[in-house]
PyMOL commands that place a pseudoatom at each C-alpha (Angstrom):
pseudoatom trace, name=CA, resn=UNK, resi=1, chain=A, elem=C, hetatm=0, pos=[121.065, 199.449, 71.532]
pseudoatom trace, name=CA, resn=UNK, resi=2, chain=A, elem=C, hetatm=0, pos=[124.155, 197.528, 72.918]
pseudoatom trace, name=CA, resn=UNK, resi=3, chain=A, elem=C, hetatm=0, pos=[124.806, 194.031, 72.188]
pseudoatom trace, name=CA, resn=UNK, resi=4, chain=A, elem=C, hetatm=0, pos=[125.187, 191.665, 75.727]
pseudoatom trace, name=CA, resn=UNK, resi=5, chain=A, elem=C, hetatm=0, pos=[127.799, 189.733, 75.569]
pseudoatom trace, name=CA, resn=UNK, resi=6, chain=A, elem=C, hetatm=0, pos=[128.869, 186.498, 78.623]
pseudoatom trace, name=CA, resn=UNK, resi=7, chain=A, elem=C, hetatm=0, pos=[132.084, 186.224, 79.577]
pseudoatom trace, name=CA, resn=UNK, resi=8, chain=A, elem=C, hetatm=0, pos=[132.889, 183.667, 78.910]
pseudoatom trace, name=CA, resn=UNK, resi=9, chain=A, elem=C, hetatm=0, pos=[136.178, 183.074, 80.888]
pseudoatom trace, name=CA, resn=UNK, resi=10, chain=A, elem=C, hetatm=0, pos=[139.752, 183.808, 81.797]
pseudoatom trace, name=CA, resn=UNK, resi=11, chain=A, elem=C, hetatm=0, pos=[142.950, 183.383, 79.501]
pseudoatom trace, name=CA, resn=UNK, resi=12, chain=A, elem=C, hetatm=0, pos=[146.676, 184.142, 80.345]
pseudoatom trace, name=CA, resn=UNK, resi=13, chain=A, elem=C, hetatm=0, pos=[147.603, 186.739, 78.200]
pseudoatom trace, name=CA, resn=UNK, resi=14, chain=A, elem=C, hetatm=0, pos=[151.711, 187.385, 78.580]
pseudoatom trace, name=CA, resn=UNK, resi=15, chain=A, elem=C, hetatm=0, pos=[152.044, 191.262, 78.897]
pseudoatom trace, name=CA, resn=UNK, resi=16, chain=A, elem=C, hetatm=0, pos=[155.529, 193.411, 78.676]
pseudoatom trace, name=CA, resn=UNK, resi=17, chain=A, elem=C, hetatm=0, pos=[156.220, 191.978, 82.097]
pseudoatom trace, name=CA, resn=UNK, resi=18, chain=A, elem=C, hetatm=0, pos=[153.581, 188.794, 83.868]
pseudoatom trace, name=CA, resn=UNK, resi=19, chain=A, elem=C, hetatm=0, pos=[151.186, 186.980, 82.975]
pseudoatom trace, name=CA, resn=UNK, resi=20, chain=A, elem=C, hetatm=0, pos=[147.912, 188.539, 83.792]
pseudoatom trace, name=CA, resn=UNK, resi=21, chain=A, elem=C, hetatm=0, pos=[145.016, 186.553, 83.378]
pseudoatom trace, name=CA, resn=UNK, resi=22, chain=A, elem=C, hetatm=0, pos=[142.395, 188.801, 81.641]
pseudoatom trace, name=CA, resn=UNK, resi=23, chain=A, elem=C, hetatm=0, pos=[138.308, 187.896, 81.318]
pseudoatom trace, name=CA, resn=UNK, resi=24, chain=A, elem=C, hetatm=0, pos=[137.647, 186.278, 77.953]
pseudoatom trace, name=CA, resn=UNK, resi=25, chain=A, elem=C, hetatm=0, pos=[134.212, 187.128, 75.893]
pseudoatom trace, name=CA, resn=UNK, resi=26, chain=A, elem=C, hetatm=0, pos=[132.941, 185.881, 71.858]
pseudoatom trace, name=CA, resn=UNK, resi=27, chain=A, elem=C, hetatm=0, pos=[131.119, 188.382, 69.871]
pseudoatom trace, name=CA, resn=UNK, resi=28, chain=A, elem=C, hetatm=0, pos=[131.527, 189.362, 65.747]
pseudoatom trace, name=CA, resn=UNK, resi=29, chain=A, elem=C, hetatm=0, pos=[132.086, 185.468, 65.192]
pseudoatom trace, name=CA, resn=UNK, resi=30, chain=A, elem=C, hetatm=0, pos=[135.363, 185.212, 67.153]
pseudoatom trace, name=CA, resn=UNK, resi=31, chain=A, elem=C, hetatm=0, pos=[136.710, 185.823, 70.611]
pseudoatom trace, name=CA, resn=UNK, resi=32, chain=A, elem=C, hetatm=0, pos=[138.585, 188.738, 72.528]
pseudoatom trace, name=CA, resn=UNK, resi=33, chain=A, elem=C, hetatm=0, pos=[140.340, 189.567, 75.350]
pseudoatom trace, name=CA, resn=UNK, resi=34, chain=A, elem=C, hetatm=0, pos=[139.163, 192.566, 77.942]
pseudoatom trace, name=CA, resn=UNK, resi=35, chain=A, elem=C, hetatm=0, pos=[141.951, 194.166, 79.668]
pseudoatom trace, name=CA, resn=UNK, resi=36, chain=A, elem=C, hetatm=0, pos=[139.532, 196.816, 81.517]
pseudoatom trace, name=CA, resn=UNK, resi=37, chain=A, elem=C, hetatm=0, pos=[135.643, 197.134, 82.069]
pseudoatom trace, name=CA, resn=UNK, resi=38, chain=A, elem=C, hetatm=0, pos=[133.862, 199.869, 83.062]
pseudoatom trace, name=CA, resn=UNK, resi=39, chain=A, elem=C, hetatm=0, pos=[131.206, 199.875, 85.626]
pseudoatom trace, name=CA, resn=UNK, resi=40, chain=A, elem=C, hetatm=0, pos=[127.712, 200.701, 85.062]
pseudoatom trace, name=CA, resn=UNK, resi=41, chain=A, elem=C, hetatm=0, pos=[126.618, 202.880, 88.028]
pseudoatom trace, name=CA, resn=UNK, resi=42, chain=A, elem=C, hetatm=0, pos=[123.781, 200.567, 89.068]
pseudoatom trace, name=CA, resn=UNK, resi=43, chain=A, elem=C, hetatm=0, pos=[126.450, 198.505, 89.434]
pseudoatom trace, name=CA, resn=UNK, resi=44, chain=A, elem=C, hetatm=0, pos=[125.139, 195.957, 87.947]
pseudoatom trace, name=CA, resn=UNK, resi=45, chain=A, elem=C, hetatm=0, pos=[126.645, 195.674, 84.236]
pseudoatom trace, name=CA, resn=UNK, resi=46, chain=A, elem=C, hetatm=0, pos=[129.746, 196.644, 82.793]
pseudoatom trace, name=CA, resn=UNK, resi=47, chain=A, elem=C, hetatm=0, pos=[131.426, 197.072, 79.811]
pseudoatom trace, name=CA, resn=UNK, resi=48, chain=A, elem=C, hetatm=0, pos=[134.659, 196.891, 78.155]
pseudoatom trace, name=CA, resn=UNK, resi=49, chain=A, elem=C, hetatm=0, pos=[137.582, 200.178, 77.243]
pseudoatom trace, name=CA, resn=UNK, resi=50, chain=A, elem=C, hetatm=0, pos=[138.393, 198.269, 74.995]
pseudoatom trace, name=CA, resn=UNK, resi=51, chain=A, elem=C, hetatm=0, pos=[138.475, 195.000, 73.254]
pseudoatom trace, name=CA, resn=UNK, resi=52, chain=A, elem=C, hetatm=0, pos=[141.261, 192.372, 71.271]
pseudoatom trace, name=CA, resn=UNK, resi=53, chain=A, elem=C, hetatm=0, pos=[141.815, 190.304, 69.050]
pseudoatom trace, name=CA, resn=UNK, resi=54, chain=A, elem=C, hetatm=0, pos=[144.343, 187.966, 67.017]
pseudoatom trace, name=CA, resn=UNK, resi=55, chain=A, elem=C, hetatm=0, pos=[144.474, 189.249, 63.490]
pseudoatom trace, name=CA, resn=UNK, resi=56, chain=A, elem=C, hetatm=0, pos=[143.777, 185.285, 61.738]
pseudoatom trace, name=CA, resn=UNK, resi=57, chain=A, elem=C, hetatm=0, pos=[141.359, 183.907, 59.303]
pseudoatom trace, name=CA, resn=UNK, resi=58, chain=A, elem=C, hetatm=0, pos=[137.666, 183.631, 60.044]
pseudoatom trace, name=CA, resn=UNK, resi=59, chain=A, elem=C, hetatm=0, pos=[138.270, 179.940, 58.656]
pseudoatom trace, name=CA, resn=UNK, resi=60, chain=A, elem=C, hetatm=0, pos=[141.258, 179.438, 61.624]
pseudoatom trace, name=CA, resn=UNK, resi=61, chain=A, elem=C, hetatm=0, pos=[138.470, 181.189, 64.761]
pseudoatom trace, name=CA, resn=UNK, resi=62, chain=A, elem=C, hetatm=0, pos=[135.927, 178.052, 63.239]
pseudoatom trace, name=CA, resn=UNK, resi=63, chain=A, elem=C, hetatm=0, pos=[138.129, 174.914, 64.176]
pseudoatom trace, name=CA, resn=UNK, resi=64, chain=A, elem=C, hetatm=0, pos=[139.557, 175.798, 67.042]
pseudoatom trace, name=CA, resn=UNK, resi=65, chain=A, elem=C, hetatm=0, pos=[137.436, 177.993, 68.536]
pseudoatom trace, name=CA, resn=UNK, resi=66, chain=A, elem=C, hetatm=0, pos=[138.209, 179.475, 72.316]
pseudoatom trace, name=CA, resn=UNK, resi=67, chain=A, elem=C, hetatm=0, pos=[141.623, 178.085, 71.597]
pseudoatom trace, name=CA, resn=UNK, resi=68, chain=A, elem=C, hetatm=0, pos=[142.709, 180.325, 69.818]
pseudoatom trace, name=CA, resn=UNK, resi=69, chain=A, elem=C, hetatm=0, pos=[142.520, 182.540, 72.734]
pseudoatom trace, name=CA, resn=UNK, resi=70, chain=A, elem=C, hetatm=0, pos=[145.956, 180.518, 73.720]
pseudoatom trace, name=CA, resn=UNK, resi=71, chain=A, elem=C, hetatm=0, pos=[147.927, 182.425, 71.339]
pseudoatom trace, name=CA, resn=UNK, resi=72, chain=A, elem=C, hetatm=0, pos=[148.010, 184.858, 73.611]
pseudoatom trace, name=CA, resn=UNK, resi=73, chain=A, elem=C, hetatm=0, pos=[150.091, 183.334, 76.251]
pseudoatom trace, name=CA, resn=UNK, resi=74, chain=A, elem=C, hetatm=0, pos=[152.944, 182.577, 73.280]
pseudoatom trace, name=CA, resn=UNK, resi=75, chain=A, elem=C, hetatm=0, pos=[152.693, 186.156, 71.714]
pseudoatom trace, name=CA, resn=UNK, resi=76, chain=A, elem=C, hetatm=0, pos=[153.124, 189.228, 74.335]
pseudoatom trace, name=CA, resn=UNK, resi=77, chain=A, elem=C, hetatm=0, pos=[150.581, 192.214, 74.210]
pseudoatom trace, name=CA, resn=UNK, resi=78, chain=A, elem=C, hetatm=0, pos=[151.755, 195.541, 75.075]
pseudoatom trace, name=CA, resn=UNK, resi=79, chain=A, elem=C, hetatm=0, pos=[150.471, 196.909, 78.365]
pseudoatom trace, name=CA, resn=UNK, resi=80, chain=A, elem=C, hetatm=0, pos=[150.326, 200.357, 76.730]
pseudoatom trace, name=CA, resn=UNK, resi=81, chain=A, elem=C, hetatm=0, pos=[148.075, 198.327, 74.608]
pseudoatom trace, name=CA, resn=UNK, resi=82, chain=A, elem=C, hetatm=0, pos=[145.540, 196.614, 77.384]
pseudoatom trace, name=CA, resn=UNK, resi=83, chain=A, elem=C, hetatm=0, pos=[145.967, 200.154, 79.234]
pseudoatom trace, name=CA, resn=UNK, resi=84, chain=A, elem=C, hetatm=0, pos=[145.899, 202.210, 76.313]
pseudoatom trace, name=CA, resn=UNK, resi=85, chain=A, elem=C, hetatm=0, pos=[144.788, 201.092, 73.391]
pseudoatom trace, name=CA, resn=UNK, resi=86, chain=A, elem=C, hetatm=0, pos=[148.005, 202.059, 71.661]
pseudoatom trace, name=CA, resn=UNK, resi=87, chain=A, elem=C, hetatm=0, pos=[148.719, 199.839, 68.636]
pseudoatom trace, name=CA, resn=UNK, resi=88, chain=A, elem=C, hetatm=0, pos=[152.507, 200.389, 67.259]
pseudoatom trace, name=CA, resn=UNK, resi=89, chain=A, elem=C, hetatm=0, pos=[152.523, 199.889, 63.334]
pseudoatom trace, name=CA, resn=UNK, resi=90, chain=A, elem=C, hetatm=0, pos=[154.597, 196.979, 63.610]
pseudoatom trace, name=CA, resn=UNK, resi=91, chain=A, elem=C, hetatm=0, pos=[151.985, 194.957, 65.462]
pseudoatom trace, name=CA, resn=UNK, resi=92, chain=A, elem=C, hetatm=0, pos=[148.993, 195.969, 63.525]
pseudoatom trace, name=CA, resn=UNK, resi=93, chain=A, elem=C, hetatm=0, pos=[148.870, 193.040, 61.452]
pseudoatom trace, name=CA, resn=UNK, resi=94, chain=A, elem=C, hetatm=0, pos=[148.930, 190.661, 64.902]
pseudoatom trace, name=CA, resn=UNK, resi=95, chain=A, elem=C, hetatm=0, pos=[146.073, 192.345, 66.490]
pseudoatom trace, name=CA, resn=UNK, resi=96, chain=A, elem=C, hetatm=0, pos=[142.833, 193.527, 65.820]
pseudoatom trace, name=CA, resn=UNK, resi=97, chain=A, elem=C, hetatm=0, pos=[141.074, 196.320, 68.935]
pseudoatom trace, name=CA, resn=UNK, resi=98, chain=A, elem=C, hetatm=0, pos=[137.619, 197.864, 68.823]
pseudoatom trace, name=CA, resn=UNK, resi=99, chain=A, elem=C, hetatm=0, pos=[137.505, 200.916, 70.985]
pseudoatom trace, name=CA, resn=UNK, resi=100, chain=A, elem=C, hetatm=0, pos=[134.402, 201.676, 72.941]
pseudoatom trace, name=CA, resn=UNK, resi=101, chain=A, elem=C, hetatm=0, pos=[133.180, 198.151, 71.388]
pseudoatom trace, name=CA, resn=UNK, resi=102, chain=A, elem=C, hetatm=0, pos=[128.693, 198.651, 72.297]
pseudoatom trace, name=CA, resn=UNK, resi=103, chain=A, elem=C, hetatm=0, pos=[128.604, 195.881, 74.099]
pseudoatom trace, name=CA, resn=UNK, resi=104, chain=A, elem=C, hetatm=0, pos=[128.374, 194.891, 77.608]
pseudoatom trace, name=CA, resn=UNK, resi=105, chain=A, elem=C, hetatm=0, pos=[128.008, 191.746, 80.318]
pseudoatom trace, name=CA, resn=UNK, resi=106, chain=A, elem=C, hetatm=0, pos=[125.737, 191.384, 83.113]
pseudoatom trace, name=CA, resn=UNK, resi=107, chain=A, elem=C, hetatm=0, pos=[128.517, 190.903, 86.255]
pseudoatom trace, name=CA, resn=UNK, resi=108, chain=A, elem=C, hetatm=0, pos=[126.968, 188.076, 87.757]
pseudoatom trace, name=CA, resn=UNK, resi=109, chain=A, elem=C, hetatm=0, pos=[126.778, 188.270, 92.019]
pseudoatom trace, name=CA, resn=UNK, resi=110, chain=A, elem=C, hetatm=0, pos=[127.780, 185.098, 93.898]
pseudoatom trace, name=CA, resn=UNK, resi=111, chain=A, elem=C, hetatm=0, pos=[125.969, 184.518, 96.538]
for i in range(1, 111): cmd.bond("trace and resi %d" % i, "trace and resi %d" % (i + 1))
show_as sticks, trace
zoom trace
């Protein structure tokens, strides 16, 4: 059964060519960014195609919390990783990627 997560906000992420604002969420004890969401047929939920996190020790996440995501402003995330999930071998020590995670988020409606 998929796990419901909450989008916590947006974080600036430096990519190959630009600074982008991407959604972030907390899952499995750490913070993850989401580049691509897949909309459910009912239009009420969405799920991430992949989630990406900086590879750090859990103790660092406990002390820094969401501030850990500021690392994405300084450490470029290749656009190919965000769009296609291609993690180059030389970057495997920097990023953790989960393809098609079993999670979803509700789409907030604005009135």
